[in-house]
N, C-alpha and C positions, 0 to 999 in steps of 0.2 A: 557764307561762302557755299557755293554750288558744288555738290559732292565730285563732279568730274574734274574739278580744279585741280584736285590732289593727285590725278592720274597723269599729269605732266611730268616729265623726267625730274631727277634731281639735279640742280645745277649749283654752280661755284657761288651763286648768290644765296643759295640756301643756306650753305655751309656758313658763310660770311654772316648771314643774319642771325645764326644760331650763337656764333662766337660775339656777336655785337650785343645781343640781349645779355649774355653771360657777362661780359665786360661792363656794361651799365649797372647791372646789380651788385657786381663786384665793388665798383667805384662808390656806389651809394652807402653800401655797408661799411666799406673804409671811411668815408668822409664822416659819417655819423658817429662810428665806435671809436676810431683812432684818433681822427682830427676835430671831433667833437664840433662840427658843424651843424647848423640848425637842419632839421630834416628837410624843409622845404627847399633850401638852397642846394643841399646834398642830391636830391632827387632831380632838381633842375640841371645841375652839372653833369649827373649820370645820364639823364634822357638826352641832352646833346652828344655826349661822348657816344651814346649808342647809336644815335642817328647818324652822326658823322660816320662811325665805323661802318654803318651799314650802307653809306654812300648815299644817304638821302640828303638832297638839297636842303641847306640850313634853313631857308624861308619855310621850306614844307615840315621841318622839325619844329620850328617856331609856331606856325600856324596850327599843327596837330596838337602841340602842348597846350596852346591857348584854347582850342576847341574842346580838347578833353577835360581840361581843368574848368572850364566854364560849364561844360554839360553835366560834371559830376556835382560842382557846387550848386548847380540849378535844380539838381535833384535832391541833394541832402542837405545843403548849406543852410537854406531857410528853416529845414525840418528841427537841425541842430540847434539853430539859434532859438526857435519857439520851443523846443524841449528843454533849453536851459533856463528860459524864462519860466516856464511851468514847473521845473524843478526848485528854481529858487523860491518862487511862491510858495510850494507845498513845504519847503523847508522852514523859510522865515515864519509862515503863517501856524506853524507846527502840524500841518496835515501828514506829513511824511512821519513825524513823530507819532501820531495817533495811530496810523497804520501799524507801523512797526510795533508799537505797545500792544495793540491788539494781538497781532501775530504772536508775539513773545510770551502772551499770556495763554495761549493754546500750543506752545511747542516747548521743546527742551533743547539747549545747545546741541545736542546729538543729532536731533531730527532737522536743526535748522537748514543744512545744505540741501537735504530732500524737499523740505518745503519751499525753498528758495527756486528750485529747479522746477517744482509745480507751478508757481506762481508765475516765472518766465514763459512757461508753456502757455498758459492761459492768456496772459496779456500778449504774447507773441505770436498766437495762432492767426490772426488776420493781418498782423503788422509786417512791415518791410523790417529788416534786421536794425537799420539804423534808427528807425523811430522806435523800435522797441528798447533799444538800448539808452536812448535819451530819456525814455520813460522810467526805466529800472534803475538808472544810476543813483538818483537821490535817495531810493529805497535801499540799495546796497549800501551807501556810505552810512545812513543813519542805522540800519540793521546791525552793521558791523560796530558802530559805535557804541550803541545801546547794548548790544549782547557781549561786548568786550571779546569778540572773536575775531580771528586774523580775516582781513578783508578778501584775501584770495578764497578763502574758506566759503564766504558768502557770494562773492563776485562770480567764480568759475562755475557753479551750477547754474547759475541764471545765464550767462554767457552760452552755455552748452544748451540748455532748453531753448534759447531764441535761435540760434544758428542752426541746430538741428532741423528745427521746423522750417527754417530758411532754405535749407538744401533738400529736403525730402518731401515735404507736404504741400500739396496745393491749397490754398490759392496764391503762394508765394510764386514770384514771376519765373524762376528757375523751373521747377517741376511742370508749370503749366506751359511754358515754351516747349519742353520735352514732350509733353503728352499730346500736344498739338501736332509736333513735327512727325512723331511716330505713330499717330492716329491710335493712340491708347485710350482706355476707358478711364475716364475721370475719378469714377467711384472706386474701382478696383484699385487705382494708383493710390487713392487716398487710404484705402483700408490696410493695403500691404505696406505703404509708407509709414502707417502707425505702428505696425508690427516691427519695422526696422528701425524707427525711430527710438522707440521705447530702450532697448538695450544701449544704443548709441548715447542717448541723454544720461542713463545711469553711470556708464564708464567715463565719459568725457566730462560729466558733471560732479555729482558729489562724491564719487570715489577718487576721480583724479585732483579734485579741488582739495580733498581732505589730505591725500599724499603730498601734494606740491606745497600745500600751506605750513606743513610741517618742515619742509626743507629749503623754502624760500620766505624770508621774512620782509614783507612790504608794507611800509609805514603809510598813513592816510597822507596823500599829497596836499602840501599846504594851500595852494590857489582854489583847487576843486573843493578841498576839504571846508574851506571858509565858504564856498559859493553854496554848499549843500549842508551847511551846519544850522540845526535849528536855532532860530535867534527870534522866537515869538516872545514877545512882551506882553500878549494877552493874559488875563487871569485865568482863562480856560482855553484848552486846546479846542480846535474844531472836533464836531463829532465824528464817529467812525463812518457814518452814512455818506456826508457831504464830501469825506476825503476820499471815500471809495468811489463815489460817483465821480469825482474829478479825475482820478486817475484811470478810470475805466470809460470814461466819455469818448476819447479817441479809439478805443478799441471797438466800442459797440458802433460808432459811425463808420467806421472801416469794415467792421464785418457786415452791416447793412449793405454797404456798397457790393461786397463780394457775393452775398445772397442774391442782390438783384441781379447780379450779371449771370449768375447761374440758374436764376429760377424765373425772372421776369422778362416780358417782351420788351424789347426797346422801343424808345419814342413814345414812352407812356410818362404820364406825369410823376408817377411814384417812382419809376426807374430812374428819370432824369434827378429828380429830387435827391435819392439815395447815392446816385453816383457822384453828384456835386458834393454832398455832405460827407461822402468818404473818401474824398480827395485828400492826401495826408496834410497837405499844407492847409486845407479849409478844416479838416477835423482838429488839427492841433492849434490852430488859429483861434477857433471858436473853443477850444477848452481853455486857451490862455484867458480869453476875454471871461469865460465863466468864472475861472480861478479869481480875476481881478476882482469881480463882483462878490463871488460867494465866499472866498477865503479872505478878501481884504477889505473893501468898502463896507460891506454888510456887517462886518465884525468890528467896526471902528477904527480901521486903519486909516490914516489920512492919504489924500492924494500924493503928497509929496513923498510918503513913506513907500506906498505902491509904486510910483515911479522910480524912486531909488533902487528898489528891489530889482525891477525889471532892467534898469540901466547896468547894475553892478552884475547882472548874470552875462553879460557879453563879451567883456575883455577877456576873461579866462580862456574862452573858446576861439580867439582870433588866431593862434598859433596852430590849432587844430583844422580850422577851416583851410589854411594856407597849405598845410600839409596834405590834407585830404585832395585839394585841388590838384597839387603837384603830382599825386599818385594818380589822378585821372589823366594828366597830361602824359605821363610817362607811358601808362597803358594805350592812349590814342595813337601815340607815335609808333609804337611797336606793332599796332595794328595797321597802320598805315604804310608800314614799311613791309607788310605780307607775312606776318609771323604766323597767322592762322592757316594759310595755303602751305607753309612750309612743314607744320605739325601734321597737316593733312596728308602730306607725301610719306612722312615717316610710317604713318598708321596704315596707309594702304599696303606697304611692304611688309608689315608685320604679319606673322600667322600664329594665331591663338584663339582661345574661346571668345566669342562674339561679345559676351558681358563684360569679361576682363578688359578686352580691347577698348569698348566703348569708355570704361571706366579710366583706361590709362589716356586715351586721347583727350579726355575732359581734364584730367590732372594735367597734361603737358599744356594745354591751352590756358588753364588758370594759372599755371607757374609764369608763362611767357607774356600773358595780358593783363592779369591781375582782375578779371572780369568774369565773375560766374555766368553772367548773361552771355558774353562772347564764347565761353568754353561750352556752354550747354547749347546754344544755337547752332555752333559750327558742328559739334560733335554730333548733334542729332542730324544735321544735314549730310555728314558724312556716312552715318550708319543706317539711314533711313531706307536707301535702297536694298540693303541686305536683310532687312527684318520684314519685308513684304511677305506675307503668308503665316507668320507667327501667330499665336494665339493672342488674344487681348491681354490675358495674364503676362504672358511673356514679353509683350511690349510695355507693360506698366512696369515690370522690372527692368528693362533696359532704360527707361525712363527714370527709375530711380537710382540705377547705377551710374548714369550720366550725373544726377544731381549730387551724388555722393562724391563723384571724382572732381566736380567742380568746387569743393572747398577744401581739397587737400593741400596742406602746409601754406596756406595764405601767408605771405611776406610782405615785402616793403613797397610793392605795387598794389596793395589792398587797402581800400579805404577803412576796413574795419580794423586792420592791423594798428593805423594810426589812432583811429578812435579809442581802442583799449589803451594803447600806449600813453596817450595825453590824458586820458579821464584817469587812470590809476597811477600817474607819474612813474610809468616803469622805464628803465634802460632799454636798449635795444636788444640784449640777450635776454632778459626777462621777458620782455614781449614775445620773443620766440616761444619760450616754455609756457606763457600764460595763454598766447592766442594760437601760434602757428601749430604746436603740438595738439591742443585741444582740437584744433579743426582736423588734424590729420587722425586723431582717435574717431571722430565722427565720420570721417570719410572712410576709413578701414573698416569700422564696423558696418557701416552701410553696405560697402562692398561684399563683406562676408555673409551679411543677412540676406542680401539680393542672391548671392551664389546658392545659399541653402536653401531658400525659397524656390529657386530654379530647378534644384534638383529634387525637391520634394514635390513640386507640382508638375513636372514633367510627365 
C-alpha cells in the first residue's frame, strides 16, 4: 500500500470492514470451540461471512479464498510434506533417537529447555519458521519421550527460538523487507536484533515453557506420536555424525543461499548454484533423498520398507494442510477487501511516539490479515516518509519494532497457529496459550528492547 492511501478520509466502508473482520474471526472461534466443526470448514464459513458482511461480491470472496489458499500451500505445503517424510525417516531409522541420546548424555533435565532453545536458534537461523518447525518436530517428540519431560517443556523453548529469529533477524523475510523499505543498515539491524532477541527467547522460551508445562498437561498426540516414534529394527542406531549431517543439511544449503545473496555477485555460476540449492523445496527434497540412501538403503532397509515409511508420513498432515490453506484464504479475502488501507487510516490519526506507532500498526495489520509479510510491508510503507533523516541506527530499530509487532498474538488466521495445534494435538484454547501468548511475549519484549535501545542510543 502506498503511504498516501491512508490519507483519504474515514468512511462507512472502513467501519463496516472492521466489524466484518471481527464477525468472521468470532464465527471461526465459535464453530471450532463450541460446535466442534473441523477448522478448515469453520474458516471457510467465517471467510464467506466476513466477505459478505464487507459487501464483497461472493465470486470475489471465492476467488480470493482460492488464491490465498493456493499461494500459501504453494509456499509451505510441499515443505511440510517433505519435512514429514524426513521426520518419519529420522524416527524410523533411529537417527532422531541417536541425536536425542547424544544430547541427553551431555545435559540434565533442568538444562534441557535451555538447550532446546539453543538448538532451535542454530537450526532456525537461516530457515523460514515453517521449515524450522517441521525439522524440529521429530526431535521434540523423541526428546520429550526419552527424557520423560512434559512435551510443552521441550516444545515451547524450541518454538520461541525459531519464531524470535523469524520476527527480528535478517535474513528472514520480514526483517529484510523492513530494512529495505526504511533504508536501514543490514549489519546494524542484525547486531541490534541479536541484542533484542536474546531476552525475548529466554522469556518466551525456557521460562514460559517451564511455567506453562506445570499448569497445562499435554499428552503426546496419538497420530503424530506414531509418525515420529522411533521404530528402528536395526541392530544399531545410525552414527551421530550421519544423523547430524542429515538434519543440518537443509540448514547449510539455505545458509549458503543467504550468504550468496549478501556477498556474491549475481549471474555467476557459484551464485546460481548456491541460490538453487538453497531454495527451501530443493534443500529439503535433496535432504529427503540423502536420508533415503544414508539412513535407509545403505543400512539394509528394503525398498518396500523405505517406501512404506514415506507413505505413512503423509496422511497425518492432510488436515493440517487443509487448515493452513484455509487460513491463507481468509487472509487474502481480508486483504482484497482493503483491510490494510483501513488500518493505515487509523494509524495516520494517531499521535504517539514513532517507534510505538510503527509497532501498533504492525500489530493491527497482523491481527487483521494473519500475514507477517503484509503487516511488515504495509507498515514500512506507512512510516517510511516520516523516518527520512533519522540515523541508520534509528532506522534499524524501526525495522525491529515493525518485525516485533508483526508477530503479536497470532491467532486463527495464522498458518503457524494451525501447525502448532495439529502437530501437538491441542485444543483451540490450549493453542492460544502455547502459541498466541508465546508470540505476544516475543512481540512485547521486542518492543521494550527497541524502546530501551532507542533511548540509550539517542
